[in-house]
ROZA-449452 format. One record per residue: residue in three letters; x, y, z of N, C-alpha, C in turn. Coordinates in steps of 0.2 Angstrom, whole numbers, plus 5000, padded with zeros to 4 digits. Layout:
alaXYZXYZXYZ
...
***
This chain:
met538553905512538553975511538154025507
asn537954075510537554125507537954165500
arg537754145495538054175490537654235485
tyr538154255484537754345480537754315472
ser537254325469537154315462536654365459
val536554365453536054395450535254365451
phe535354305453534654255454534554275463
ser534954285467534854295473534554375473
leu534854395467534754475469533854485466
ile533754455462532954445459532554415463
lys532854355468532354315472532354385477
asn532654415481532554455486532254525484
ala532354535478531854595475531254575475
leu530954515473530254505474529954505481
ser530454505486530054495493530254565495
gly530454615493530554675495531154695499
his531554635497532354645500532354625508
lys531854595510531754585517531954525520
asn532254485515532354415518533154395517
trp533654455515534254445515534554415521
lys534954365522535254345528535854385531
arg535954395536536454415539537154405535
ala537654455534538254445531538754405534
trp538754415542539054385546538654375553
arg539054315557538554305564538654355569
ala538254355575538554385580538654355587
pro539154305586539254255591539454265598
glu539354245603539554255609540254225609
pro540754245612541454205612541454155617
lys541754095614541854035616542554035622
ser542553985625543153995631543853965628
his543853945623544553925620544353905612
tyr545053935608544953945601545653905600
asp545753875593546353865591546853935590
val546553965586546954035587546354095589
ile546654145591546454215592546754255589
ile546454295584546654365581546354415584
ile546854465587546654535589546754585583
gly546154625583546154665577545554635571
gly545154685571544654655567544554705560
gly545154715558545254775553545354705546
gly545554755541545754715534546154655536
his546754665539547354625541546954565545
gly546754585550546554535554545954475552
leu545554515548544954455544545254435538
ala545754455534546054415528546354365533
thr546754375538547154325541546754265544
ala546154275546545554225549545554185542
tyr545254225536544954205531545554145528
tyr546054165527546554115524546654055530
leu546754075536546854015541546353975538
ala545753975538545253935536545253905530
lys545253955525545353925518545853895517
glu546553905518547053885515547453825520
his547153835526547653795533546953755535
gly546453745534545953715538545753725545
ile546253795547546053805555545353855555
arg544753825558544253855558543853875565
arg544253855570544153875576544653935577
val544353995574544754045576544354095577
ala544554165582544054205583544454275582
val544154325580544354385578544054415582
leu544554455587544254515592544254575590
glu543854615589543854685588543554725595
lys543854775597543854825603543154865601
gly543054885594542554935592542054885587
gly541754925581541354885577541854865571
leu541654825568541954795563542354835558
gly542854855556543254895551543154975553
ser543254985559543155055562543855085563
gly544355045561544955065562545255075554
asn545855075553546255115548545855065541
ile545555005542545254985535544855035533
gly544655065536544055135534544155195534
arg544955195535545255275536545855285532
asn545555275525546255265521546055295514
thr546455295510546455325501546355265497
thr546155205498546155165494546555145489
ile547155165489547655145484547955085484
val547955035477548254975477548754985473
arg549454955475549954965470550454915472
ser551054895469551554865469552154885467
asn552154955466552954975463553354995467
tyr553654945470554254955475554854935471
met555354945476555954945474556454875475
leu556554885483556854815487556654755483
pro556854705482556454635479556054605485
ala556154615491555754585497555054615496
asn555054665497554454715496554154705488
thr554454695484554254695477553754645477
lys554254585478553954515478553154505481
phe553354525488552854535492552054575490
tyr552354635488551754675485551354655479
glu551854635476551554605469551054545470
his551354485475550754445476550154475479
ser550254525483549654555485549254575480
met549554615475549154635469548754575464
lys549254525464548754455460548254435464
leu548254435470547754405475547054465475
trp547354535475546654585473546454565465
glu546854545461546454545454545954495454
gly545954435460545554395459544954385466
leu545154445469544854445477543954445477
ser543654475471543054475471542754425469
lys543054375465542854335464542854255468
asp543454285472543554235477543154245484
leu542954315485542554305492541954315489
asn541654315483541054315481540754395482
tyr540954445483540954505485541254555481
asn541054605479541154655474541654705478
met542354705478542754745480542954815477
met542554825471542454875467543354895465
phe543654845464544354855462544554885455
ser544554935455544854965447545554985446
gln545754945442546454955441546655015436
arg546555075437546555135434547255155433
gly547855125436548655135436548755185441
ile549355195441549555255446550155295443
ile550155365443550855375440551155435445
asn551755425446552155455450552455515447
leu552555565446552755625443553455635445
ala553855655441554555665441554755745440
his554955795443555055845442555855885441
thr556255825441556955845438557255785435
pro557855795432558155745429558455685432
ser558555715438558855655443558255615446
gln557755665446557155615450556955565443
met556955585438556855535431557255475431
asp557955495433558455445434558155385440
ala558055415445557855375449557355325449
phe556755365445555955315443556355265438
ser556755285434557055245429557255175433
arg557755185438558155125442557455085445
arg556955135448556455105452555955055446
gly555855085440555555035436555754985432
asn556654985431556854945430557054865437
ala556854895441556854845446556254815446
met555854835446555054825446554954755440
leu555254785434555254745427555654675428
ile556254675433556754615433556154585438
glu555754585443555454555448554754545444
gly554654565438554054545434553454585435
val553554635438553154705439552854735433
asp552454765430552254805426552554885427
ala552754905423553154975424553255005418
glu553055075416553155115410553555185413
leu553955195409554155275409553855315404
leu553555385408553055425404553655485403
thr553255525395553555585395552955635398
thr553155695397552755745400552155735394
lys552255745388551655745384551355685385
glu551555625386551155565386550755575394
ile551055605399550555615406550055675405
ser550255715399549755755398549155735394
arg549255675390548755655387548355615392
arg548755565395548255535400547955575407
val548155625409547855655413547755735411
pro547355745407547155805403547155885408
gly546755855415546655905420547455935423
leu547855895423548555905426548955975421
tyr548956015426549656075422550256045421
thr550556045416551056015413551456075410
gly551256135410551656195409552256205410
lys552856245409553256265411553256315417
asn552856355416552756415421552456385428
thr552956355432552756335438553256325441
arg553256315448553856305451554156225452
phe553756185451553856115450553556085443
pro554056095438553756075431553956005431
ile553555965427553555905426553955885421
val554355835422554655815416554655735414
gly554255705418554155645415553655605421
gly553855545421553455505428553755425426
leu553455385432553355335431552655295432
cys552455245428551755225429551855155430
gln551255135435551155055434550355045434
pro550255015426549555015424549154975428
arg549354915432548954875435548654905442
ala549054955444548854985450548155015450
gly547855035456547255065456546855085462
thr546455065463545955085469545455035470
ala545255015475544754965480544355005485
arg543654995485543255015491543554975497
his543755025501544055005508543354975512
asp542954985512542354955517542154875514
ala542154885507541954825505542554755506
val543254785507543654745508543554695515
ala543454735521543254735527542654675527
trp542154695524541454655524541554595520
gly541854605515541954525510542354485515
tyr542954495517543354465522542954425527
ala542454485530542254455535541654395534
arg541354415530540954365527541154305524
gly541654305522542154255520542354205525
ala542654235531542854205536542354175541
asp541854215540541154185543540854125541
asn540754125535540554065530540954005531
tyr541554005535542053945535541953935542
gly541653975547541453955553541853995560
val542354055557542654085561542054135565
asp542254135571541854195576542154265576
ile541754305573541954375574541654405579
ile542154425584541654455589541854525591
glu541354575591541354645589541254665597
asn541654735598541454765606541754715610
cys542354685610542654645613543454665614
glu543554705618544254735621544654685625
val545154685621545954645625546254685630
ile546054665636546454695641546954675645
gly547154615643547654575646547854525642
phe548254485644548454415641548554375646
ile548454305644548654245650549254205649
lys549554205651550454175652550454105655
asp550754055654551054005658551854015656
gly552154025661552654075661552854125656
asp553254115652553354165647552854155640
arg552554085640552054085635551354125634
val551154135630550454165628550054115628
thr549554105632549054055631548254065630
gly548254145630547654175629547454245631
val546854265631547054355631546354355637
lys546554405641545954435645545554485641
thr544754495639544454545636543754565641
thr543654625639542954655642542354595642
arg542454545638541954495637542154425641
gly542654435645542854365647543454345646
glu543754305649544454255646544354205641
ile544954215636544854175629545554145630
ser545554065630546254045629546354015623
ala546854015620547153985613547853965614
pro548153915609548853915609549253955605
lys548853985601549154035596548754095596
val548954145598548854225597549154295593
gly548854295587549054355584548854415584
ile549254465584549054525585549154575578
ser548554605576548554635569548254705570
val548554745574548054805576548354865575
ala548854865569549054935565549454975571
gly549155045571549355095576549455065583
asn549055045584548755015592549254965595
thr549854935590550254885590550554895598
ser550854945598551354955605550954955612
pro550254985611549854965619549754905621
val549554865614549254785616549854755616
met550554765613551154735616551354745623
lys551254805626551354815632551054785636
leu550354755635549954715640550254645639
ala550754635636550954565635551554565638
gly551754625640552354635645553154665639
val552854665634553354695629553354765627
asn553854795630553854885632554154915627
lys554554885622554954905617554754905611
met554454925606554454905598554954955594
pro555054915587555454985583554955015579
ile554455035582553855075578553555125582
glu553355185578553055245581552355265578
ala551955275583551155285580551155365578
his550855375573550855445569550055445566
val549855505565549155515562549355525555
leu548855485550548955505544548155525541
gln548155595538547355615537547355595531
ala546755595529546355585521545855635522
phe545855655514545255705513544855705507
val544255725506543755705501543355775500
thr543555805493543155855493542255845488
glu541955895488541255885484541455845477
pro540955825475540955785467540955815463
leu541355805457541355835453541355795445
lys541355815439541355785434541955745432
pro541955685429542655655429543255695426
leu543855695430544355755429544955695429
ile545055665434545655625436545555535435
asn545655505430545555435428546055395431
thr546455415436547155375437547155395444
val547655355447547955395454548555425452
val548655485454549255525453549655565460
thr550355555460550755575465551255635463
trp551255665468551555735466552255725470
gly552855715465553555695467553955745470
ala553655825468554055865472553955865480
gly553455835483553155835489552855765491
his552555755495552055695497551455715496
leu551055695491550355705490550255645484
tyr549655615486549255565482548455585482
ile548255585474547755615473547255555468
ser546755535469546255495464545455525465
gln545055505461544355535460543955465461
ser543455465466543155415468542455395463
asp542255345464541655335459541155375459
lys541055405466540555455467540655525464
gly541355535462541655615460542055655465
gly542055635471542455665475543255655474
leu543455705475544355675475544555665482
val544955615482545255585488545855595487
phe546155625493546955625493547255635500
gly547855635500548255635507548855635505
gly549355635511550055665510550355645517
asp550755695519551355695525550855665531
leu551255635535551055615542551055685546
asp550655685550550655755555551355725559
gly551555795561552355785564552355775571
tyr551955725574551955705581551655645582
asn551855615589551655545589550755555592
ser550455515591549755505593549355445591
tyr548955435595548355375593547655405593
ala547655485592546855505590546855495583
gln546255485580546055465574545755535572
arg546155585573546055655569546655685569
gly546855735565547255775561547455855564
asn547755885560547855965562547755985555
leu547656065555547556105549548256105545
pro548756125547549356135543549456085539
ile549256025541549455965535548855965529
phe548255975531547855985526547956065523
glu548256115523548456165520549156155517
his549356115518550056075514549856035508
val549455995510549255945505548755975499
ala548356025502547856035496548356095492
ala548656135496549156185492549556155486
ala549756065488550056045483549556005477
ala548955995478548555975474548456025470
val548256085472548256155469548756165463
thr549356145466549956165461549956125455
met549656065456549656005451548856025447
phe548356035450547756035447547556105449
pro547756165444547456235447546756235446
asn546456195442545756215443545356175447
leu545756155453545356125460545256185465
ser545456245464545756295468545056325473
arg544356305470543856325471543256265474
leu543656215475543256165476543156165485
lys542756145488542556125496542656075497
leu542956055503543056005507542555975510
leu542255915509541755885513541855855518
arg542455825519542655795526543255765525
asn543555755532544255725533544355685538
trp544855635540544755585544545455575545
gly545755545551546455525551546455445554
gly546955415551547055345553547755345557
ile547855295561548455285565548955235563
met549555275560549955225556550555205560
asp550755145561551355105564551855115560
met552255165562552955185555553455135558
ser553755085555554255055556554855105556
met555455075556556055115557556355115550
asp556255075546556555055539555955065534
gly555255085536554655075529554555005528
ser554754955530554554885528554154855534
pro553654815533553254785537553554735542
ile553154715547553454645551552754605551
ile553054545548552554495549553054425551
cys552854415558553454355560552954315566
lys553354275569553254245575553554305581
gly553054315586553254365591553854365595
pro554054405600554554385605554354355610
leu553754335611553554275618553254205612
pro553354155616553054105613552154095614
gly552054075607551254085606550954135604
leu551454195603551254265600551454265593
tyr551154305589551354325583551154375580
leu551454435576551554485576551554505568
asn551054565567550854585560550754655561
ala551454705560551354765561551754805557
gly552054855557552454915555552254935547
trp551654935546551454945539551455025537
cys551655065539551855125537551255145533
tyr551455175526550855175521550655125518
gly550855065518550755015514550154965518
gly549754985522549554935526548754905520
phe548454965518547854945514548054895508
lys548454915504548654885499548954815499
ala549154805505549554745507549054695510
thr548354705511547954675515547754595513
pro547854585506547654515504548254475507
ala548854505505549554475506549754465513
ala549654505517549754515523549354465527
gly548654465524548254405529548454335526
trp548754325519548854265517549654225521
cys550054285522550754265524550654265531
phe550254315534550154295542549954235543
ala549454195539548954155541549454095540
tyr549954095534550354045535550854035541
thr551254095543551554105548551354075554
ile550754075557550454065561550353985561
ala549953955557549853885554550553845555
lys551053865551551653835551552253845556
asp552153885560552553905564553153935560
glu553353945555553653965551553554025545
pro553954075544553654125539553754095532
his553354105527553254105520553954135516
asn554154105512554654155508554554215506
leu553854235506553754305504553754355510
asn553754335517553854375523554354345525
ala554954315524555354295529555854355530
ala555854385526556354465527555954505532
phe555254495534554954545538555154525546
thr555654515547555554485555555754545560
leu555554535565555754595570556354595572
asp556854545572557554535574557954585568
arg557554595563558154625559558354695561
phe557854725566558254795568558654785575
tyr558754725576559154715581559754665578
asn559854635571560454625569560754655564
gly560454735562560654765557560454745549
arg559954695549559654675542559054725539
glu559054785540558454825539558354825531
leu557654845531557454855522557254915522
asp557754955519557655025522557355055513
glu556755035514556255055507556155125506
gly556355175511556255245508556755285515
gly556755255521556755295526557755315525
ala557755345530558555365532558755375538
gly559055335542559155355549558755315553
pro558855305560558455295564557755325566
tyr557355325561556755365561556255325559
pro555555325559555055295558554955325549
ala555055265546555155295538554555305534
his554655345529554055355523554255325518
gln553755295515553755255509553655295502
***
């Protein structure tokens, strides 16, 4: 294993940094593996890593149609939290939080995980009551939570406007101190390097174009680089779940694909030292280590597989940011991008055995995909290895949508839910 340390840094500095080994190999695909994971994003790479580390399954191929990390893992706002209310989601995301807290050491790779906290702003007494309920639900499950007054919020976020002369006055908020942010690219690179060290083959520019079947059982995949067989095939492709499932003959899924945009401003001096969400609408904002403000909000209001968005959403979230922080009104936007969200009908994920034998499914992440990366990979690996779910993902079945056992974390009715 090529380990990073202060000694390896000094050694390579003396040679002009010309002798660093590749972080992961670029192998040719083999004809057969024990497990195939479709999708080389954070979840797919984490699944491969935990299959090898926790279950000793090392003949694993991760197939990515483009470059590693070119999907949603590199197209998000980097927020990590576990401030959910329903017990199944709370336990799952708290497990993810605990994995985050040791991930840099586990992978020997700096995740730049910063537990700067997250504050959800309340603008009405009834919203404060709802936050109190959520906070109590979190505390019951062993998750940290604090209710904050307006004065406490003003002290923690001095750049935030907390005066009365505004359409949406702040009456308090809910804080999770252990929440924060992480470097999204580092998550992909760290898991890729860790999986490769265990012998996992990470195969880039290898698009799946069909499935190999023996009757109803999936026994492999057809790719742009040839056919590859395996007794177990896991699908972890976020917003592209429905198209990939159609290749397997599954034409209906309880998810929809929507674009979610993210934005970054020009850098400025330290202003926001936590993550802040606007309770009067849908906006979340934080400040990166480079000084830029990273923010996002609502989905674009149409189904799409394009990794780009539209201007009305930018206007909406920018207006919300300026409402909270009037001092941002003259900032310039540097860039924006879009990720494809696989929105489930109840706002909760799907991690289970798929509808066909030999097929396993990790999908329906809505807004929760990045923060769930460690736990999603850990639970998906367990499900694939054991052919049964772990207690942490036992509720995240596909058939809950057919038997009426939805986990309604934030949705209302038969529409793709917001968390």
